[in-house]
Structure formats: C-alpha cells, structure tokens
N, C-alpha and C positions, 0 to 999 in steps of 0.2 A: 242831065249833064251839069246843071248848076249845083245840084245837091252834091254830086260827086266832087266837084271842085272845092266846095266849102269843106267837105270832109277831109280832103287832101290837105288843105290849108290848116285845118284844125290839128291834124296829126303832126304835121311839120312843126307847128307852133309848140305843141306839147314836147316834142323831141328836143327842140331848141332850148326850151325852159329847163328840162331835166338835165341836159348836157351842160348848160350854163351853170345851173345850180351845183352840179357835181364839181366843176372846175373852180367855182367860187369857194365852195367848201374846202377843196384841196388847197387853194391859194391861201385863204385866211387861216385855215387850220395849221398849215406849215409856217406861215408868217408869224402868227401870234402864239403858236404852240398851245392851242386851247386844251386845257387839262380835262381828262376823263376820270371821274371818280371811280376808283376800284378798291374793293376790300377783299383781297385775295391772300391765300396762305400757301406756302410751298413747304413740303416736307421732303427732306433729302436724307436718305439713310440706305445706301446700297441701291439707289434708284431714286426717282423723283415722282412725287404726287402733288397735284395742284387742286386745292379745295377752296370753297368759300369759308368765311369765318364761322358761319352757323354749322356747317358740316364738321369742321374741325373741332368745334366745341363739343359736339355730340360724340365724336370719335374719342376725344380725350376722356369723357365720362365713361364710355364703354370700357376703355382700357383701364382706367383707374379702378373701376369696380372689380375687374378681373385680377389686377395686381394686388389690390387690398385683400382679396380672398386667397392670395398666394397660389393662384392657378398658373400653370405653365403658359409660356408665350403662345403655344398652339391654340389654347382656348380663346385668347384674344383675337388671333387671326381668324378663327372660325366665326366668332361673334361679329367682327368687323365685316367680313365677307358677306355674312348673312344680312347685316343692316344695309350694306351697299346695294345688294340685290333687292331687298324688300322695300326700302324707302329712300335710297340714295343718301343714307345717313341723315335723314331729316325726320323730325318728330311730327309726323303727319297726324292730322286730326281725323282722318278717315281713310278708307281704302276699299278693298273687296269685301262686300257684305259689312260685317261689323268690325273689320280690322282697324287697328289703331297703332300709332307710334312708330318707333325706330324699327321694330321687328315685325310690325303688322300682326301683332297678337290679337286674338279675338276673345272678348269677354264671354261669349257664348260657349267657348271651348275650355273655359276654366282657367284662363290666364290671370284673371283678376277683374276688378271693376274698371270702367272706362277711365276714371280718375287715376287709378293706380297705374294702369298701362301707359297713360300719358306722361308719367314721371320717368325721366330717363334712367334714374338709378334703379327704380323698382323693376322696370322692364328689362334692363340689362341683367339684374340679379336673377330674375325668373328664367332668362335664357340660359345663364350659366348653371342654374339649379338643374335644369333638364338635361343640358349637355353632359355634365359629369356623371349622370346616371346611365348614359348610353354605353353599353359594354364595348370596350376596345376603341373608344372614340379617338384616342390619341394616335392610333395607328391607321385610321381611316384617311381617305382623301378628304380635304376640307369640304367639298361639296356633299360627300356622303354623310359626314358628321352633321353638317348643317341640315341636311334633309331629314336625318333621324329626329331632329328637334322640331323642324318646321312642318314636315309632311306636306310639301308643296306639290302642285300639279306639274311643276317644271324643275325636277330635281337636279339637273345638270347646270343650271344657270349660275349657281353660287361660285363655281370654279373659275369663272372669268375674272373674279375680283381678288383672287388669291395673292398675286404679286403685289398689287397695291396695298392690300391688307397687311402683308408681311413688312412692307416699308413703313407703314404707319405704326405697326407694333414695335419695330426696332426703335423708332424715334420716340414714341410716347412711353415706351418701356425704359428709356434712358440708356439703351445700349450704344447710342450714338449721341454725341454732344453737338450743340448748335444746329440741330437738325430740323427744328420747327421755327418758321419765321412768317410773320404776317405783315402786310402793308395795310395800315388802317388810317386813311386820311379823314379829315373832318373832325367834328366835335364828338367826344365820347358820349355814350348813353348815360353814364353815371359819373359823378365827380365827388371829390372830397371824402368826408367821413362816411357818407351814405355808400359810396362805392367801396370803400375799405371794408365796411361791415358786411355788405353783400358778398364781397369776395371771400371773406373769412367764413361766411355761412356755406358758400359753395364748396370751399376747400374741405370743411368738416363733413359735408354731405358725401363728397367723393372719396376722401382719404381718411376720414374718421379722426381728424385732428385739426386744431386751429393754430394759426400763426400768431406771432406777437405783432399787434397792430399799433400804429401811431396815427397821426392826423391824416397823412396821405401815403403811408407805406405799410407793408406787411413783410415780416421776416420769418423765414422757415429754417429749421435746423435739420438738414438731411443726415441719414445714417452713413452714407458713403457717396462717392461720385455718381454712381448710377441713380440712386434715389434723388440726388441733387438735380440731375437733368430731367428726371421724371417730373419733379415739381416745376422746374424752370419751363419745360415745354408745356406743361398743363397751364401755367400762368399765361403764356403767350396764346395758347389755344382759347383761353377764356377772356382774353384782353378786350375784345370787341364788346362783349356783354357787360363787363364790369369796369370799364374805363381805365384799364391798365395801359399806361403810356411807356413804361420801361421795365425791363427785367434784368437783373444783374446776378451773375454767378461765374465762378471760376475764372475771374479776370476778364470776363466778356460782358457786353451789354447789348441787349436788343431794345430798339425803340420803335414805337408804332409809326412814327413819322418816316424813318428811314427804311423800316421793314427788314432789317438784317442784323446779324450779330457782328460786333466789332470789338477789337481789343480796347480796354479802357484801364488806365493806370490805377484809378481809384475804385474800380469795381471790386466786388467781394471775392474772397478766395473760395475754397470749397467747403468752408464751415457754415455758410449762410447763403440762402437764396432770398433776394429782395425784389419785391414788386412795388412799383411806384405808380399811383393813380393820379389822374388829373386833379389839381387843387380846385 
C-alpha cells in the first residue's frame, strides 16, 4: 500500500513538472519572443516548395548542369525527381550497398569512382548522359524515364516528386523571376575575398564561366532576362555555402537577412546580376 502511494505521488509530481514546464515555456516564449534559428528556402513558380539551403544548393547544380548542356526542361524535371526520391536531394556519403551521392549511383555498376560520384556536377552529368540515350524519354512519364536510368526496385516512386520538380525547374531555369528566396540568419560560412573566390569557382564549375570579381562583389552579364534570373536564383541557392548576403537584378534585391526580394531604386537593371558577400 505504501509503495503504491509513493508511486502515485511520483507520477503526479512528474505531471505537474511537465505541465508547469510547458506553460513556463509558452509564457516566456511569447513574452520575450525567443528566436528560433532557421535556414530555409522557398521556391515559388506556379506552386510552392520549401527546402533547406543544402537541398536547394544541390538542386541548383543539377539544374545548371542540364541547362548548360542545352537540354530541355523535361530533362531537369526527371533529374530532380530522381534525386528527390533517391537522396532527398542530399549528397549522401552512402546508401544501399555501395550507392553514393545525389542519385545513389554505384561504383560497382560502372557509374564512376566513389570520389567522382560524390561530386555533384559529375554525378548530374552522368545521369543526363544516360537519360538522353533512352529512346523516347521525352515522351515518357517522368517515373518511367527515371526508371530507365536508375533500374530501381521501386519504379513508381519517382512520380510523387514530379510537381515539386516542375516548380524547381521553372524557378531555377529562369522562367519565373524572384522565385527563389532563402532566409539565412547568423554568420556566413565564408567572408570577403575568400568567399568571392569560392563563389567564382563554383559558378565556373556549374555554368562554365566566371564573373567579374571585386573585394566583396561578383558581377555577371546575362544573355537575356531568363538567363539573368537563372544566375540570380543560382546565387541565392548558393548563398549559404558561399557567404552571399545580397543579390541584385532587374531592379530587385534579395538579402539573406530579410529572406525576400524587394524593389530597390539603386538595384541593377537587366544588364548585370550582382552578388555581394559578407566583408
């Protein structure tokens, strides 16, 4: 009887502590507006997709590799849907058996060495290489085209990512302006000249060209408005990794602090895309 009473008291005490803790947290959280650090990205282009900064950076490279090869948007949609299913668009260091990377390609199946497959540009290029060799791939369902490349044990699962992949493709392909925005609180990973140099290297790796760099800025000359938004959105997607704090194009400016595009009187026109890194 005594043991039962002690147990009852103990349970009641725990419940009181948990309930009290909950209301204390609610009170102080509301009173002082305790901030929660988030680094999220929203892509809006005929629909909305929310990703974290790492996922979006990988998606931007997948799209850039396809665009640079002058492949149709359908190819990028297939590639993104495949990466979403295989890795959630993350550059994984492992997987089923010896699978690696964004597309979970296997060295033992001839996709390349582990080091090669771990490179986002290489692995994206290998996916596109095989996709374009599939007869009639452009007329297939996305899941069927992806399966022809991947030879997965679950061939229907790629289809669930089609709508989100189409939204990403429209935005990263520049068909929609002001479509990629990230909120990146906190200190950047890179700063100053080091950040600008790393950003220029990444741009050259993805797009095959380098921008004009200064101490804390990089300028790009787009061919037209669509390519301008391709660059602008790519820069936002790569902002977390390379310390980009602002991107300006077509009279608009995105900042890492505010996480959105706003009109700015002294922002660039359509002749130049500018990225500004943290000094």
